[in-house]
N, C-alpha and C positions, 0 to 999 in steps of 0.2 A: 585497350582493354578495356574488357566490360568489367566496372566499377561494381565493388559490392555494394553500394548504398543504391546505385541503379535497379541491382537485383532485388533488394528487398523493396524496394518502390513498386517494381513490377509486381513483385510478389503479394504486395498490398494491395495494389491494384485487379489483380487476377481474383484475389479473393471477394472483395467488392463485389466484383462484375458478378463473379458466382453467387453469391448470395442473392443480389438481385435478380440474378434469372431463375435460380429456385423459387423465388418470390414470385415471379411472374408463370410459374409451372410451366418452362421453357426445357429447364434441363429437370432431372428424378432426382429425386433424394440421396440414394446410392451413390450417382457418379458425382454430384456435388457436395459429399461428405468427402468422395478422395479426391478430389481435387483440391478441395481446400486444404484436406491434410498434407496433401503433398507438398501446397504452397506455404503453410505454418513449417514443415518439416526444410524445406529448402532455408526459410529464413534461419532459423533455428542454427542450421548447419553453418551459412555464411557468419552469422554472430559468434559461433565457436572457432570457426577458422581464422579469423580475422581477430580476434583476442585471447587465444591461446597463443602463447611464443613460440617459436621453432625451439627453443630448449627444453621446452616443457611438454614437447610433443610425447615423448614418451610414454609420460604419463596417463594419453587421453589418445591412444590409439595404436603403438605397438613402437619397436627399436624405431631410432633414428634411423631416415633413410629406405625404411623397410617397406612405403608405401607412396606412392608420390600424394602432390597434395587435392590435384583434381579426382584421383581416385579415392582418398580419404574423404573429398566431399561429398561426392554420389554416395558414397558408402554410409555418410551420416545422414544424409537426405534420405533415401531408403530406409534406413532404420529407423528414424525420426517419423516418418511416414506411416510406418509400420506399426507405431508406438499408438500415434494419434490414432490408425485407423481401427486399433484394435481396444482404444478407448470410447470411442463415439459408436461406434458399429452397434450397439444394442439399440441404439434410437432409431436406427434405419432398418436393421436385417430384421428384429425381433420385436412382434405383437405381444403386447401385453396379454397376461392371462389374469381374467376377472374373476370373483371367488363371490359365492354369496355369504356374505359375513351377517345378517341380520337376525339370525336366532341362528342357535347349536344346538344340534338334533343328537338324538342319544347315540345315531351309528359313529357321529364324530367322535363323540368320549371313550376315551378308555376304560381301562379298570381300575386307574387311580380318579377317575370323573376329571381329567384334564384332555382339552380338546387336543384332537388327533391331527398331525400335518396333512391335510386333504390336498396339496399342488399334487397337478398332475404327472405321474411318470415323466412323459416327454418334457416337462418343463424342468423337474429334477435335475434329469439328467445334462439338458441344457445350462444349468447352472452350476453344476458340476465340471462340466467340460471347459466353459467360459473362466470359471474363479479358481479351478486347479491345474488347469493344463494350459490354455490359450494365453491369458493372461500374464502367468510368472513365466513363461517360457519369452515372451516380447518384451518384460521388463529386463529380463538378465540379458537378453542381448542388446538391450538398449542401455546397460549402467554403464560398460567401458567406455563406449566412445559420443554418445549421445547425453545423458541423463549427468553423468559424475561431471564432465567438462562445463556443460550448462550450471550446474548447481555452483561450481568452483566460481563462476562469474557473475551469480546474482551474490555468494557471498564474499564478493573481494578477496576471493584467494591467488587470482592469476592477475595481479599488476604487473607493471613492467618491471620492479624493482624487487618485490619480495613475493614470491609464490610457493605456495606451498598444497600440494596435491591432497585432496580429500580423505579422510583417513577409511578405514574398514566400516568403525563403526556407525560414521555418516552413513556410509554407502546404502548401508541395513536399514538406515532410519529413512532415507527417503525414498526408498525400494517399498519399504512397507508402505510408508504413507501414501503413494501412489496407488498401491494394491489396494489399498483399504477405500479410498474416495471413489476410485473407480467402480470396484465389487459394490459399495452403498449405493452410487446414482444407478449401475445398470439394474439392483434391484428395485430400487424405488419404481424404476420406470418398467421393470418387467412385472414385478408384482405389487401394481398398486393398491390393490386389498388387503395387503398383509401376506405372511408366511414366511417361511424360512427365516425365523426367527434367529437361528442359532448363527446363521449365516451374515445376518445383519450385526449381531453382537462384537464377531469375532471381527469383523473389517471394520467397525467403529471404533473399538479398541486399537488392532493393529494400526488405524490411522493415527489416534491420540497418540500410540506409543513410539511409533517411528518419528512422529512429527517433534515430540519431545526427543529422542533420541541424536535425530539429525543435528537439532541446535544444542543439544546439551555434551556431546560428544567430544569436540575440539576442549571443550571448558572442563571436562572430568579429569583429576591427576590420574588417573589409570590410565587413561587413554592419550593424554597428551607430553607426559613427560618423556621424554628423550627420542622421541616421533618427529619433533618440530626440526626440520632442516632446510637453510636456505638454498634453492636451486637458483638462484640469481646472482650471478658474479659483484652485481653492484651492491647488494646486500651482505655478501659473503667481506667484500674492503674496504664498506661502511662502517665507521664507527660508531652509527648509532643502529646497524643492522639487528644487534641483540638487542637492545630496548625494544624494537617495533615487532619481532618475533616470540619476546616473553611476554606472556598477557596472564591475567590471573586463573588460575584453575579451582577457583571455588565455587563462581557463579554456577556452574553446574547443576550444582544441587540444589537448586532454587528450581530450573525445570524436572528435576526428580521430584521435589516437593509438591510442586503442582502438578503432576501426572500422579502420584499418589493418592493427593484429596480426589481427583478424578475419578480415578478406579473403587475407592472408598463411597464416593456418591453414588456411581453408578451399580454399584454391587447391594447398597443397602446399609452399613452402618451408620453413613453420613446423609442418608436422602433428605433431599432438599424440600422434596413436596411436604404438605401437611398431613401426617397419617390419618387416617379416618378409623376412629376406634367402633368397635360394635356396640358399646354401648352408651355412644354419642358425647365420651367424654371430650375435651379438648386434649389436642397434643402438646402435652406440657415439653419435652425434650425439644420442640421443632427451633426454636432458637438458640438451642444450645447446640444441635448440629449447624446449624447455620452459620454462627460463631466460631466454632472448631473448622468449618472448611474455610473459611474467609481467610482464618490465621495463618492456615497450612497453603489452601491457594495462591492466595492473594501477596500474603509477604514472599512466597517461594517466587512471583513474579517478580518482584518488585525490588529480590536480590540477586535474581538473572540479569536484568537491565540495567541495574545500577552500576555493577560491578562490570559487565560487560563494556559497558560506557566508559566508566570511570578505571578502567584498566591502566591506561597509562599513567594514573598517578597513584599516590602511597595511600595507604590504608588506612593512614590516620587523618589525610585529608579528605576519607569518604566517610565518615563518621557520621557527619551533620547529615548531608542527603542522604544517607543509608537510612537513617534513622527518620527523615522527614518522610522519604518514599514509604518505608514499613508502615508509617502512619497512616498514610494517604490509601496506601495499596487495602489495608483491613478495611477503613471504612466504605473505601470505594466498591470492593467487593461485597462486602453486607450490602449496600444502597442497590447492586446488579441480582444479587439472589433473590433479595425480597421482591425487588420491582416486579421481577419476572410470574414468581411463585404468588404472593399476596395476591386476593381478592380485589376485588373491584373496592367493597363495602369497607375493608379494611387496607385501605389506599396510605390514610396518614400516617402509619408507619413508615411506609415508603418516603413520606414528605418529611420526616422528622429526619433520616437519616441523610435526605440531602441536605436540610437544614447545617446538619452534622457536618458535612464533607464541605459544604460552603465557609464554616469556620474555619475547619481543619487548613484547608487550601492555602488561605494568606496566613496563617500561622506556619506552617511547616513550609511553606516560602520565605521567610524570612530566617528561620532555622536554617536553611538550606543557604541561604546566602552567608550564614557564618565561615562556608568554605572559604570565600576570598582571602582570609587570614593565613591561609596554604598557598597562595599564590594559585589558586586555581580559578583557569578562565571560563568565560559565561557559554559558549557554542563551539560546537565541534566536539570531537572524540574527546573524554574527561571534561566537558563543560558541566558544569553543576546546573546551569539554567536549563540547558535543553535537554539535562537527564530528567532535570523534575517534571519541565512539560512534556516529554514523553510518555512520561508513567500516567500524568493527569490527563494528556489527550488519550491515552489506550482506554483507561478506565472510563472517562466520558464516553466514550464509541460502542464499549460493551455496554453501556448503561441505556445507549440510546438503542442499540439493538433490542436488547430486554425487552424493557417498552414498546418497540415496535412488533415483536414478534408473541406480546401477548395476545390471548385469545379473549379477554374482556379488555374493553378501552374507553375511556371517557374524555371530556376534557382536559382533565389533570394529566393523565397519563400521555399524551398526545403533546401536551406545552411544555412537559420536562422533558420527554424524548426530543423533542426540537429544542430547546437550549443546549440539550447534551450535546447534541448532534452539530448546532453552530461552535459550541467552544471547542470540541474535537476537531474540528476543520481549524479552527481559529491556531491553536496549539500546534497542530502538523505544519500551519506556513510558516509561524515565527519559526520554529525551528530550523526548517528546510533553507529560507533567507539568512538564518543567523548562522547557519552551519556552511553554504556553500553563497552567500553575497548575492549580486544580481546576476553577475556571471560570472563568477568563481575565480576571477582574474585575480583578486584582492587577497583570496584563501591561499593558492595553490595554481599558479596562472597555468593552462593548458592540459590539467590534469584532473578540472570537473565538468566532462563531456560527456552525452550520451548522444551517439551517431552524429557527431557536429555540432549539439544543441548544449545551450546550460542545463547543467541538472538541475537549477531552480527552476526553470521554464517549463521544463520536462515536468519536472516533480509538482507544479503550480497544477498542470492538467489532469496529473494522475492522483492525486489528493480531491481534485473538484467531485469525481462519484460520491463521496460523503455525503455531499448536500442532496442525493437523490434519497435519502433516509428521513427527509422531512416531510410528513405528515400533515394532512389540512382536513379541516372539520366539513368533510364534501358532505353531498346531501344523501348517501347511503350511511358513510356511518351516524349521521344524526335522525336516519330514521331506525337505526338498529339500537342508536342511545334511546329514544323514545320508548321503544318497543320494550328494551330490558326495564325501563322507571316503571312502566304499566304492570309490568310482569314481576317484577322480584322488589320493587319500591327501593332501590338503595338509598343512602344516605347523597345526598348532595354533596359534589366533590368537586371542589374550587384549587386548583394549583395556588400555592404561596405566591410561587411565582413562574413562570413559562412564555414561549412564545406560541400563540397559536394564529393558525393563518385560515380564514375565513374563504379564500377562494383558491385555495392550492387544491389542484385535483391533479388526475392522472396523466390528463392533457396537457399541462401546462408545470409539472414536476422538474422540466428541463430548465425552466426561467430560473430558478435560485443557481443552478449550477452556473450557468452563463454569466449571471449578474455577479456571484461572488469571485469568478475566474477574472472577468473583466474589471472588478475594481481592486485586483491585487495588482495586476500587470500596469493599471492606472497608478496605482499607489508607489510601484516600487520605479515607475519611472520618475513621479515626480521627486520621487526620495535621491535618485541619480541627479536631477538637474538642481535640486535646493539645498539637500541636507549634505549628501556625501562630500565629504571631503574640508568641512566646517569643524569648530571645535566643539559641537554639541554631542556628537555619537564618537569621541574622541577616546572618552574613558571605556566604551562596550568595546571599539575596537581594541584598546589595547588589551584588554581581558580577554580577546579570543584570541586563539590557536593561530598563529598566521596569520593575522589579519590585520595590513595595513593599509592604507587607503594612498595611493600615487595622485599626488597632487601636480606631477609635472609630467611630461614625457620621458623626462631624464631618470625618473623615478621609474618609470615604468621598464626602462631597459636596466638600470640598475639591479632592479630587482630580480630579473632573469639571468643577468651574466654576470651579476655581483662586482660591478664597478663603486667605488665609493660614489655618496650621494650625503647631502645634507639634511634631506628628509628622511632618508631612507637608512640610516648610518649601515650601511652594508659595506664590510670589510674585504681589502683585495686579498686576503689568504682564503685560498681554497684548497680542499681534497679532490682527490682523482674522482671520488665517487659523488661527489656535487656537480663537478666539471663534466662527468657523463650523463647524469640525470640531467643538468640543463640543455644537453646536447641533443637530448630524446624529447625535449619539448618540441610540442607541436608549431610547426612553423608559423603560423596564424594569430599564436597568443600574443604577441607583439602588435600585432594589427589591433586585434578585440579591444587589448587593452590601452591602445594611445586613443581610440574611438571613444572608448567608457572616458576616460579621463578628459576628451573633451567637450563632454556635452554638459557638463557642472559647471555653475557657479563658482565654485569654492576649487576647481580644479583644473578650468579652460584658462588658456593666457588671454582669449579673447573672448567678447561677448555673442559673438556670434553664431558658435556652436551651441549654447545653452536654449537662445533665443529659436534657432530652427528646430531644437527636439521642444519646445515649447508647440511651436507651431505644430508639430508632429502628433502633439496630445489632441490639441483642438481640430485637427482634423478627424482622428479618428473617432472622436465621442459621437460624432451624430449618428455613425451607423450600427455602434455597440447599444447606443440608446434605444435605436428603433427595433435593434434585434430581440432586447431584451421585454421591451415593451410588446413584441408580436408574440415571445413565444410565453408570455405571462396572461395576456388576454384575447390576443389576435388583435387587437386595435394596432392600427398602425397606418404611416400616411401612404399614400398613391404608390405604385410601382416604378413610375416614373422618376419622382422624388428621390427614392434608393437609388436609380441608376445614375441618377445627378450627383448623388454624394459619395458614389463608390469609387470613382477616379479621385477622392481627396484622399484614400490610403495609400495611395502612391509616393504621397511625401515623404512618411517615415520608411516605405519599402528605399527609397531610390537617395533620399536627402539626408533625412536623421535615422542616418542607421547605427549611432553609436550605443543605443542603449538595447540590449535585446529584448527585455520585456516590453518596449515600444512598439520593435518588430512585430512579435507574437499579437501584438494587440490589433495592431493593422492586419495582419493574417486573419485574426478571426473575425474583425470585422469586415474584411474582405470576402470571405466564404460565408459569414453570415448573410452577409447581403445579397451575394448570388440565391444561398438556400432561400430568402424572403421572396425575392422575384421569381422565384420557380415553384414556390409553394402557393403564393397567389394566383400565377397564373391557371395553375393545375383547382386550385378552388373555384375560380371564374369559368373553368371550362366545364368543371364538373355542374357548374349552377345553370349553365346555358344546357345542359344536357338533359336537365330534369325539364326543364321548360322546353 
């Protein structure tokens, strides 16, 4: 039959082809948008249809047996297409309405001397029709059969063993978020010069409130108690089902606190900008408002993330990690707010807060490590190190975004922003591989895969766009800085620490992304060959949830089927739920685990496997290095040399296939090399056309 994977691949190819034909002016914008929306709708429908269990279909589209699978697939595709068309149609079918806002005439001033809305009547009617009629109706139609199951998949609520349909507060929350972000984007495009501020404020608040409600609703006591019932037979008969379904009900108040701080900042009591007094007096309460906002917002976010991540442990064991993240979030939020709003002349305040955060980070890390006294593991759900690094990474990502979005920039702001960006990326990579490992078989065989690929590999590519926030000292920024110095003569600002890239421009901004991704893939492959299974990381493995390195092929089978083994100490006694769960594990899990065990010196029974994988690493390095050099400065070898090196990538793809990260690196080098050859031939062709 027609497999879902093949259908998803054809849908992606259709999107790429349509986008290319649109850029070539072969397809019109309207037809291209509809085609891309239909392809995305089909992909979403296939993902939902293959992820939602048959037992749970009554939650996501009607009673059991009331509608066939094919009809439901077509219905989901049509509704998802209508939702995407409704969201993106303003960019195709609406013409922006420009208004002259250089001065305000007396005709535009009302009796209270405030500007009167000068938006044309036709534009006002269009906004009302789209925001109040079309978009709400489409969202209401898409909630039960598209948005609700898709949110359940993303939130991990439709697992094979423990499933829970999203509640009414969650449905209201993400529906409000979709409406708010769609209306806000439409207004920014349709009214580029401003106007309809009431709609902008309502949509922004609706987006923030919906986002907070969708995340906080399952964790709030009044929404969660008594509503959690297991819809899976395995969760009902399992002895651990009750422990999995019961989570902390206190974490939702953290998001509510963050939402309250956001509303107070937008409405005025906790205004984050420095107020300009008519008398010229300095705003003495600015620092106090920022501190109060940092306490309410930062500590609320920390409370939510920590209690959600540590929900499987007792509250006493969470005390050390909770105190650490609260202190870290307070200092980090303070640095983020000052980093965005402080003038370039007073940027020393931001540097002071950065130094304070750099001192707090290792001190609080040591304090969080005291959680090991309560037998708390490092990574995964309930892992103290993954929780701490997640909070630190999110703070540094927010700090990098704040510095990147500043209106006034200099060497200090760019240096600190680049350093924060790289630090957040490293934290995300450590948390990802600490949670899922190289292929996921050491944590939970067969359960940590996305569309057949290991979660860690897919996550590496998904995390890589963080590096796109890196900013270089381009010619335009240097000219702007020179003009700013001549006009306002600010103080010389040189960061006490930072990373400045003098050669990074918009043309080579993808080079750090490719370099970081290739480095992670190669380092994880070297780890699998030289370190995995030795005595050095045994302490880390023993303190990670379900993490046990398989040192032999017998251990691989024992970890899945429960046979006794000296290395794994798996007992023969099993309950019905565990046997049923192991029977549902993917059939390829055994093969993947056995190949991974045969690729390392400490886990393989012979030396030929690790040597072949070392040869595979040596084979992919040339093309990856050529790709990084070409994207960075355009300097590379000839196209003939690249074509000669391309067949070397066949070694990891055919012979050395035990390490998933090595296979991903080979695919990256193969497609990167083909891209290089195509780009070089295209540039040579353009050069000949100029002659």
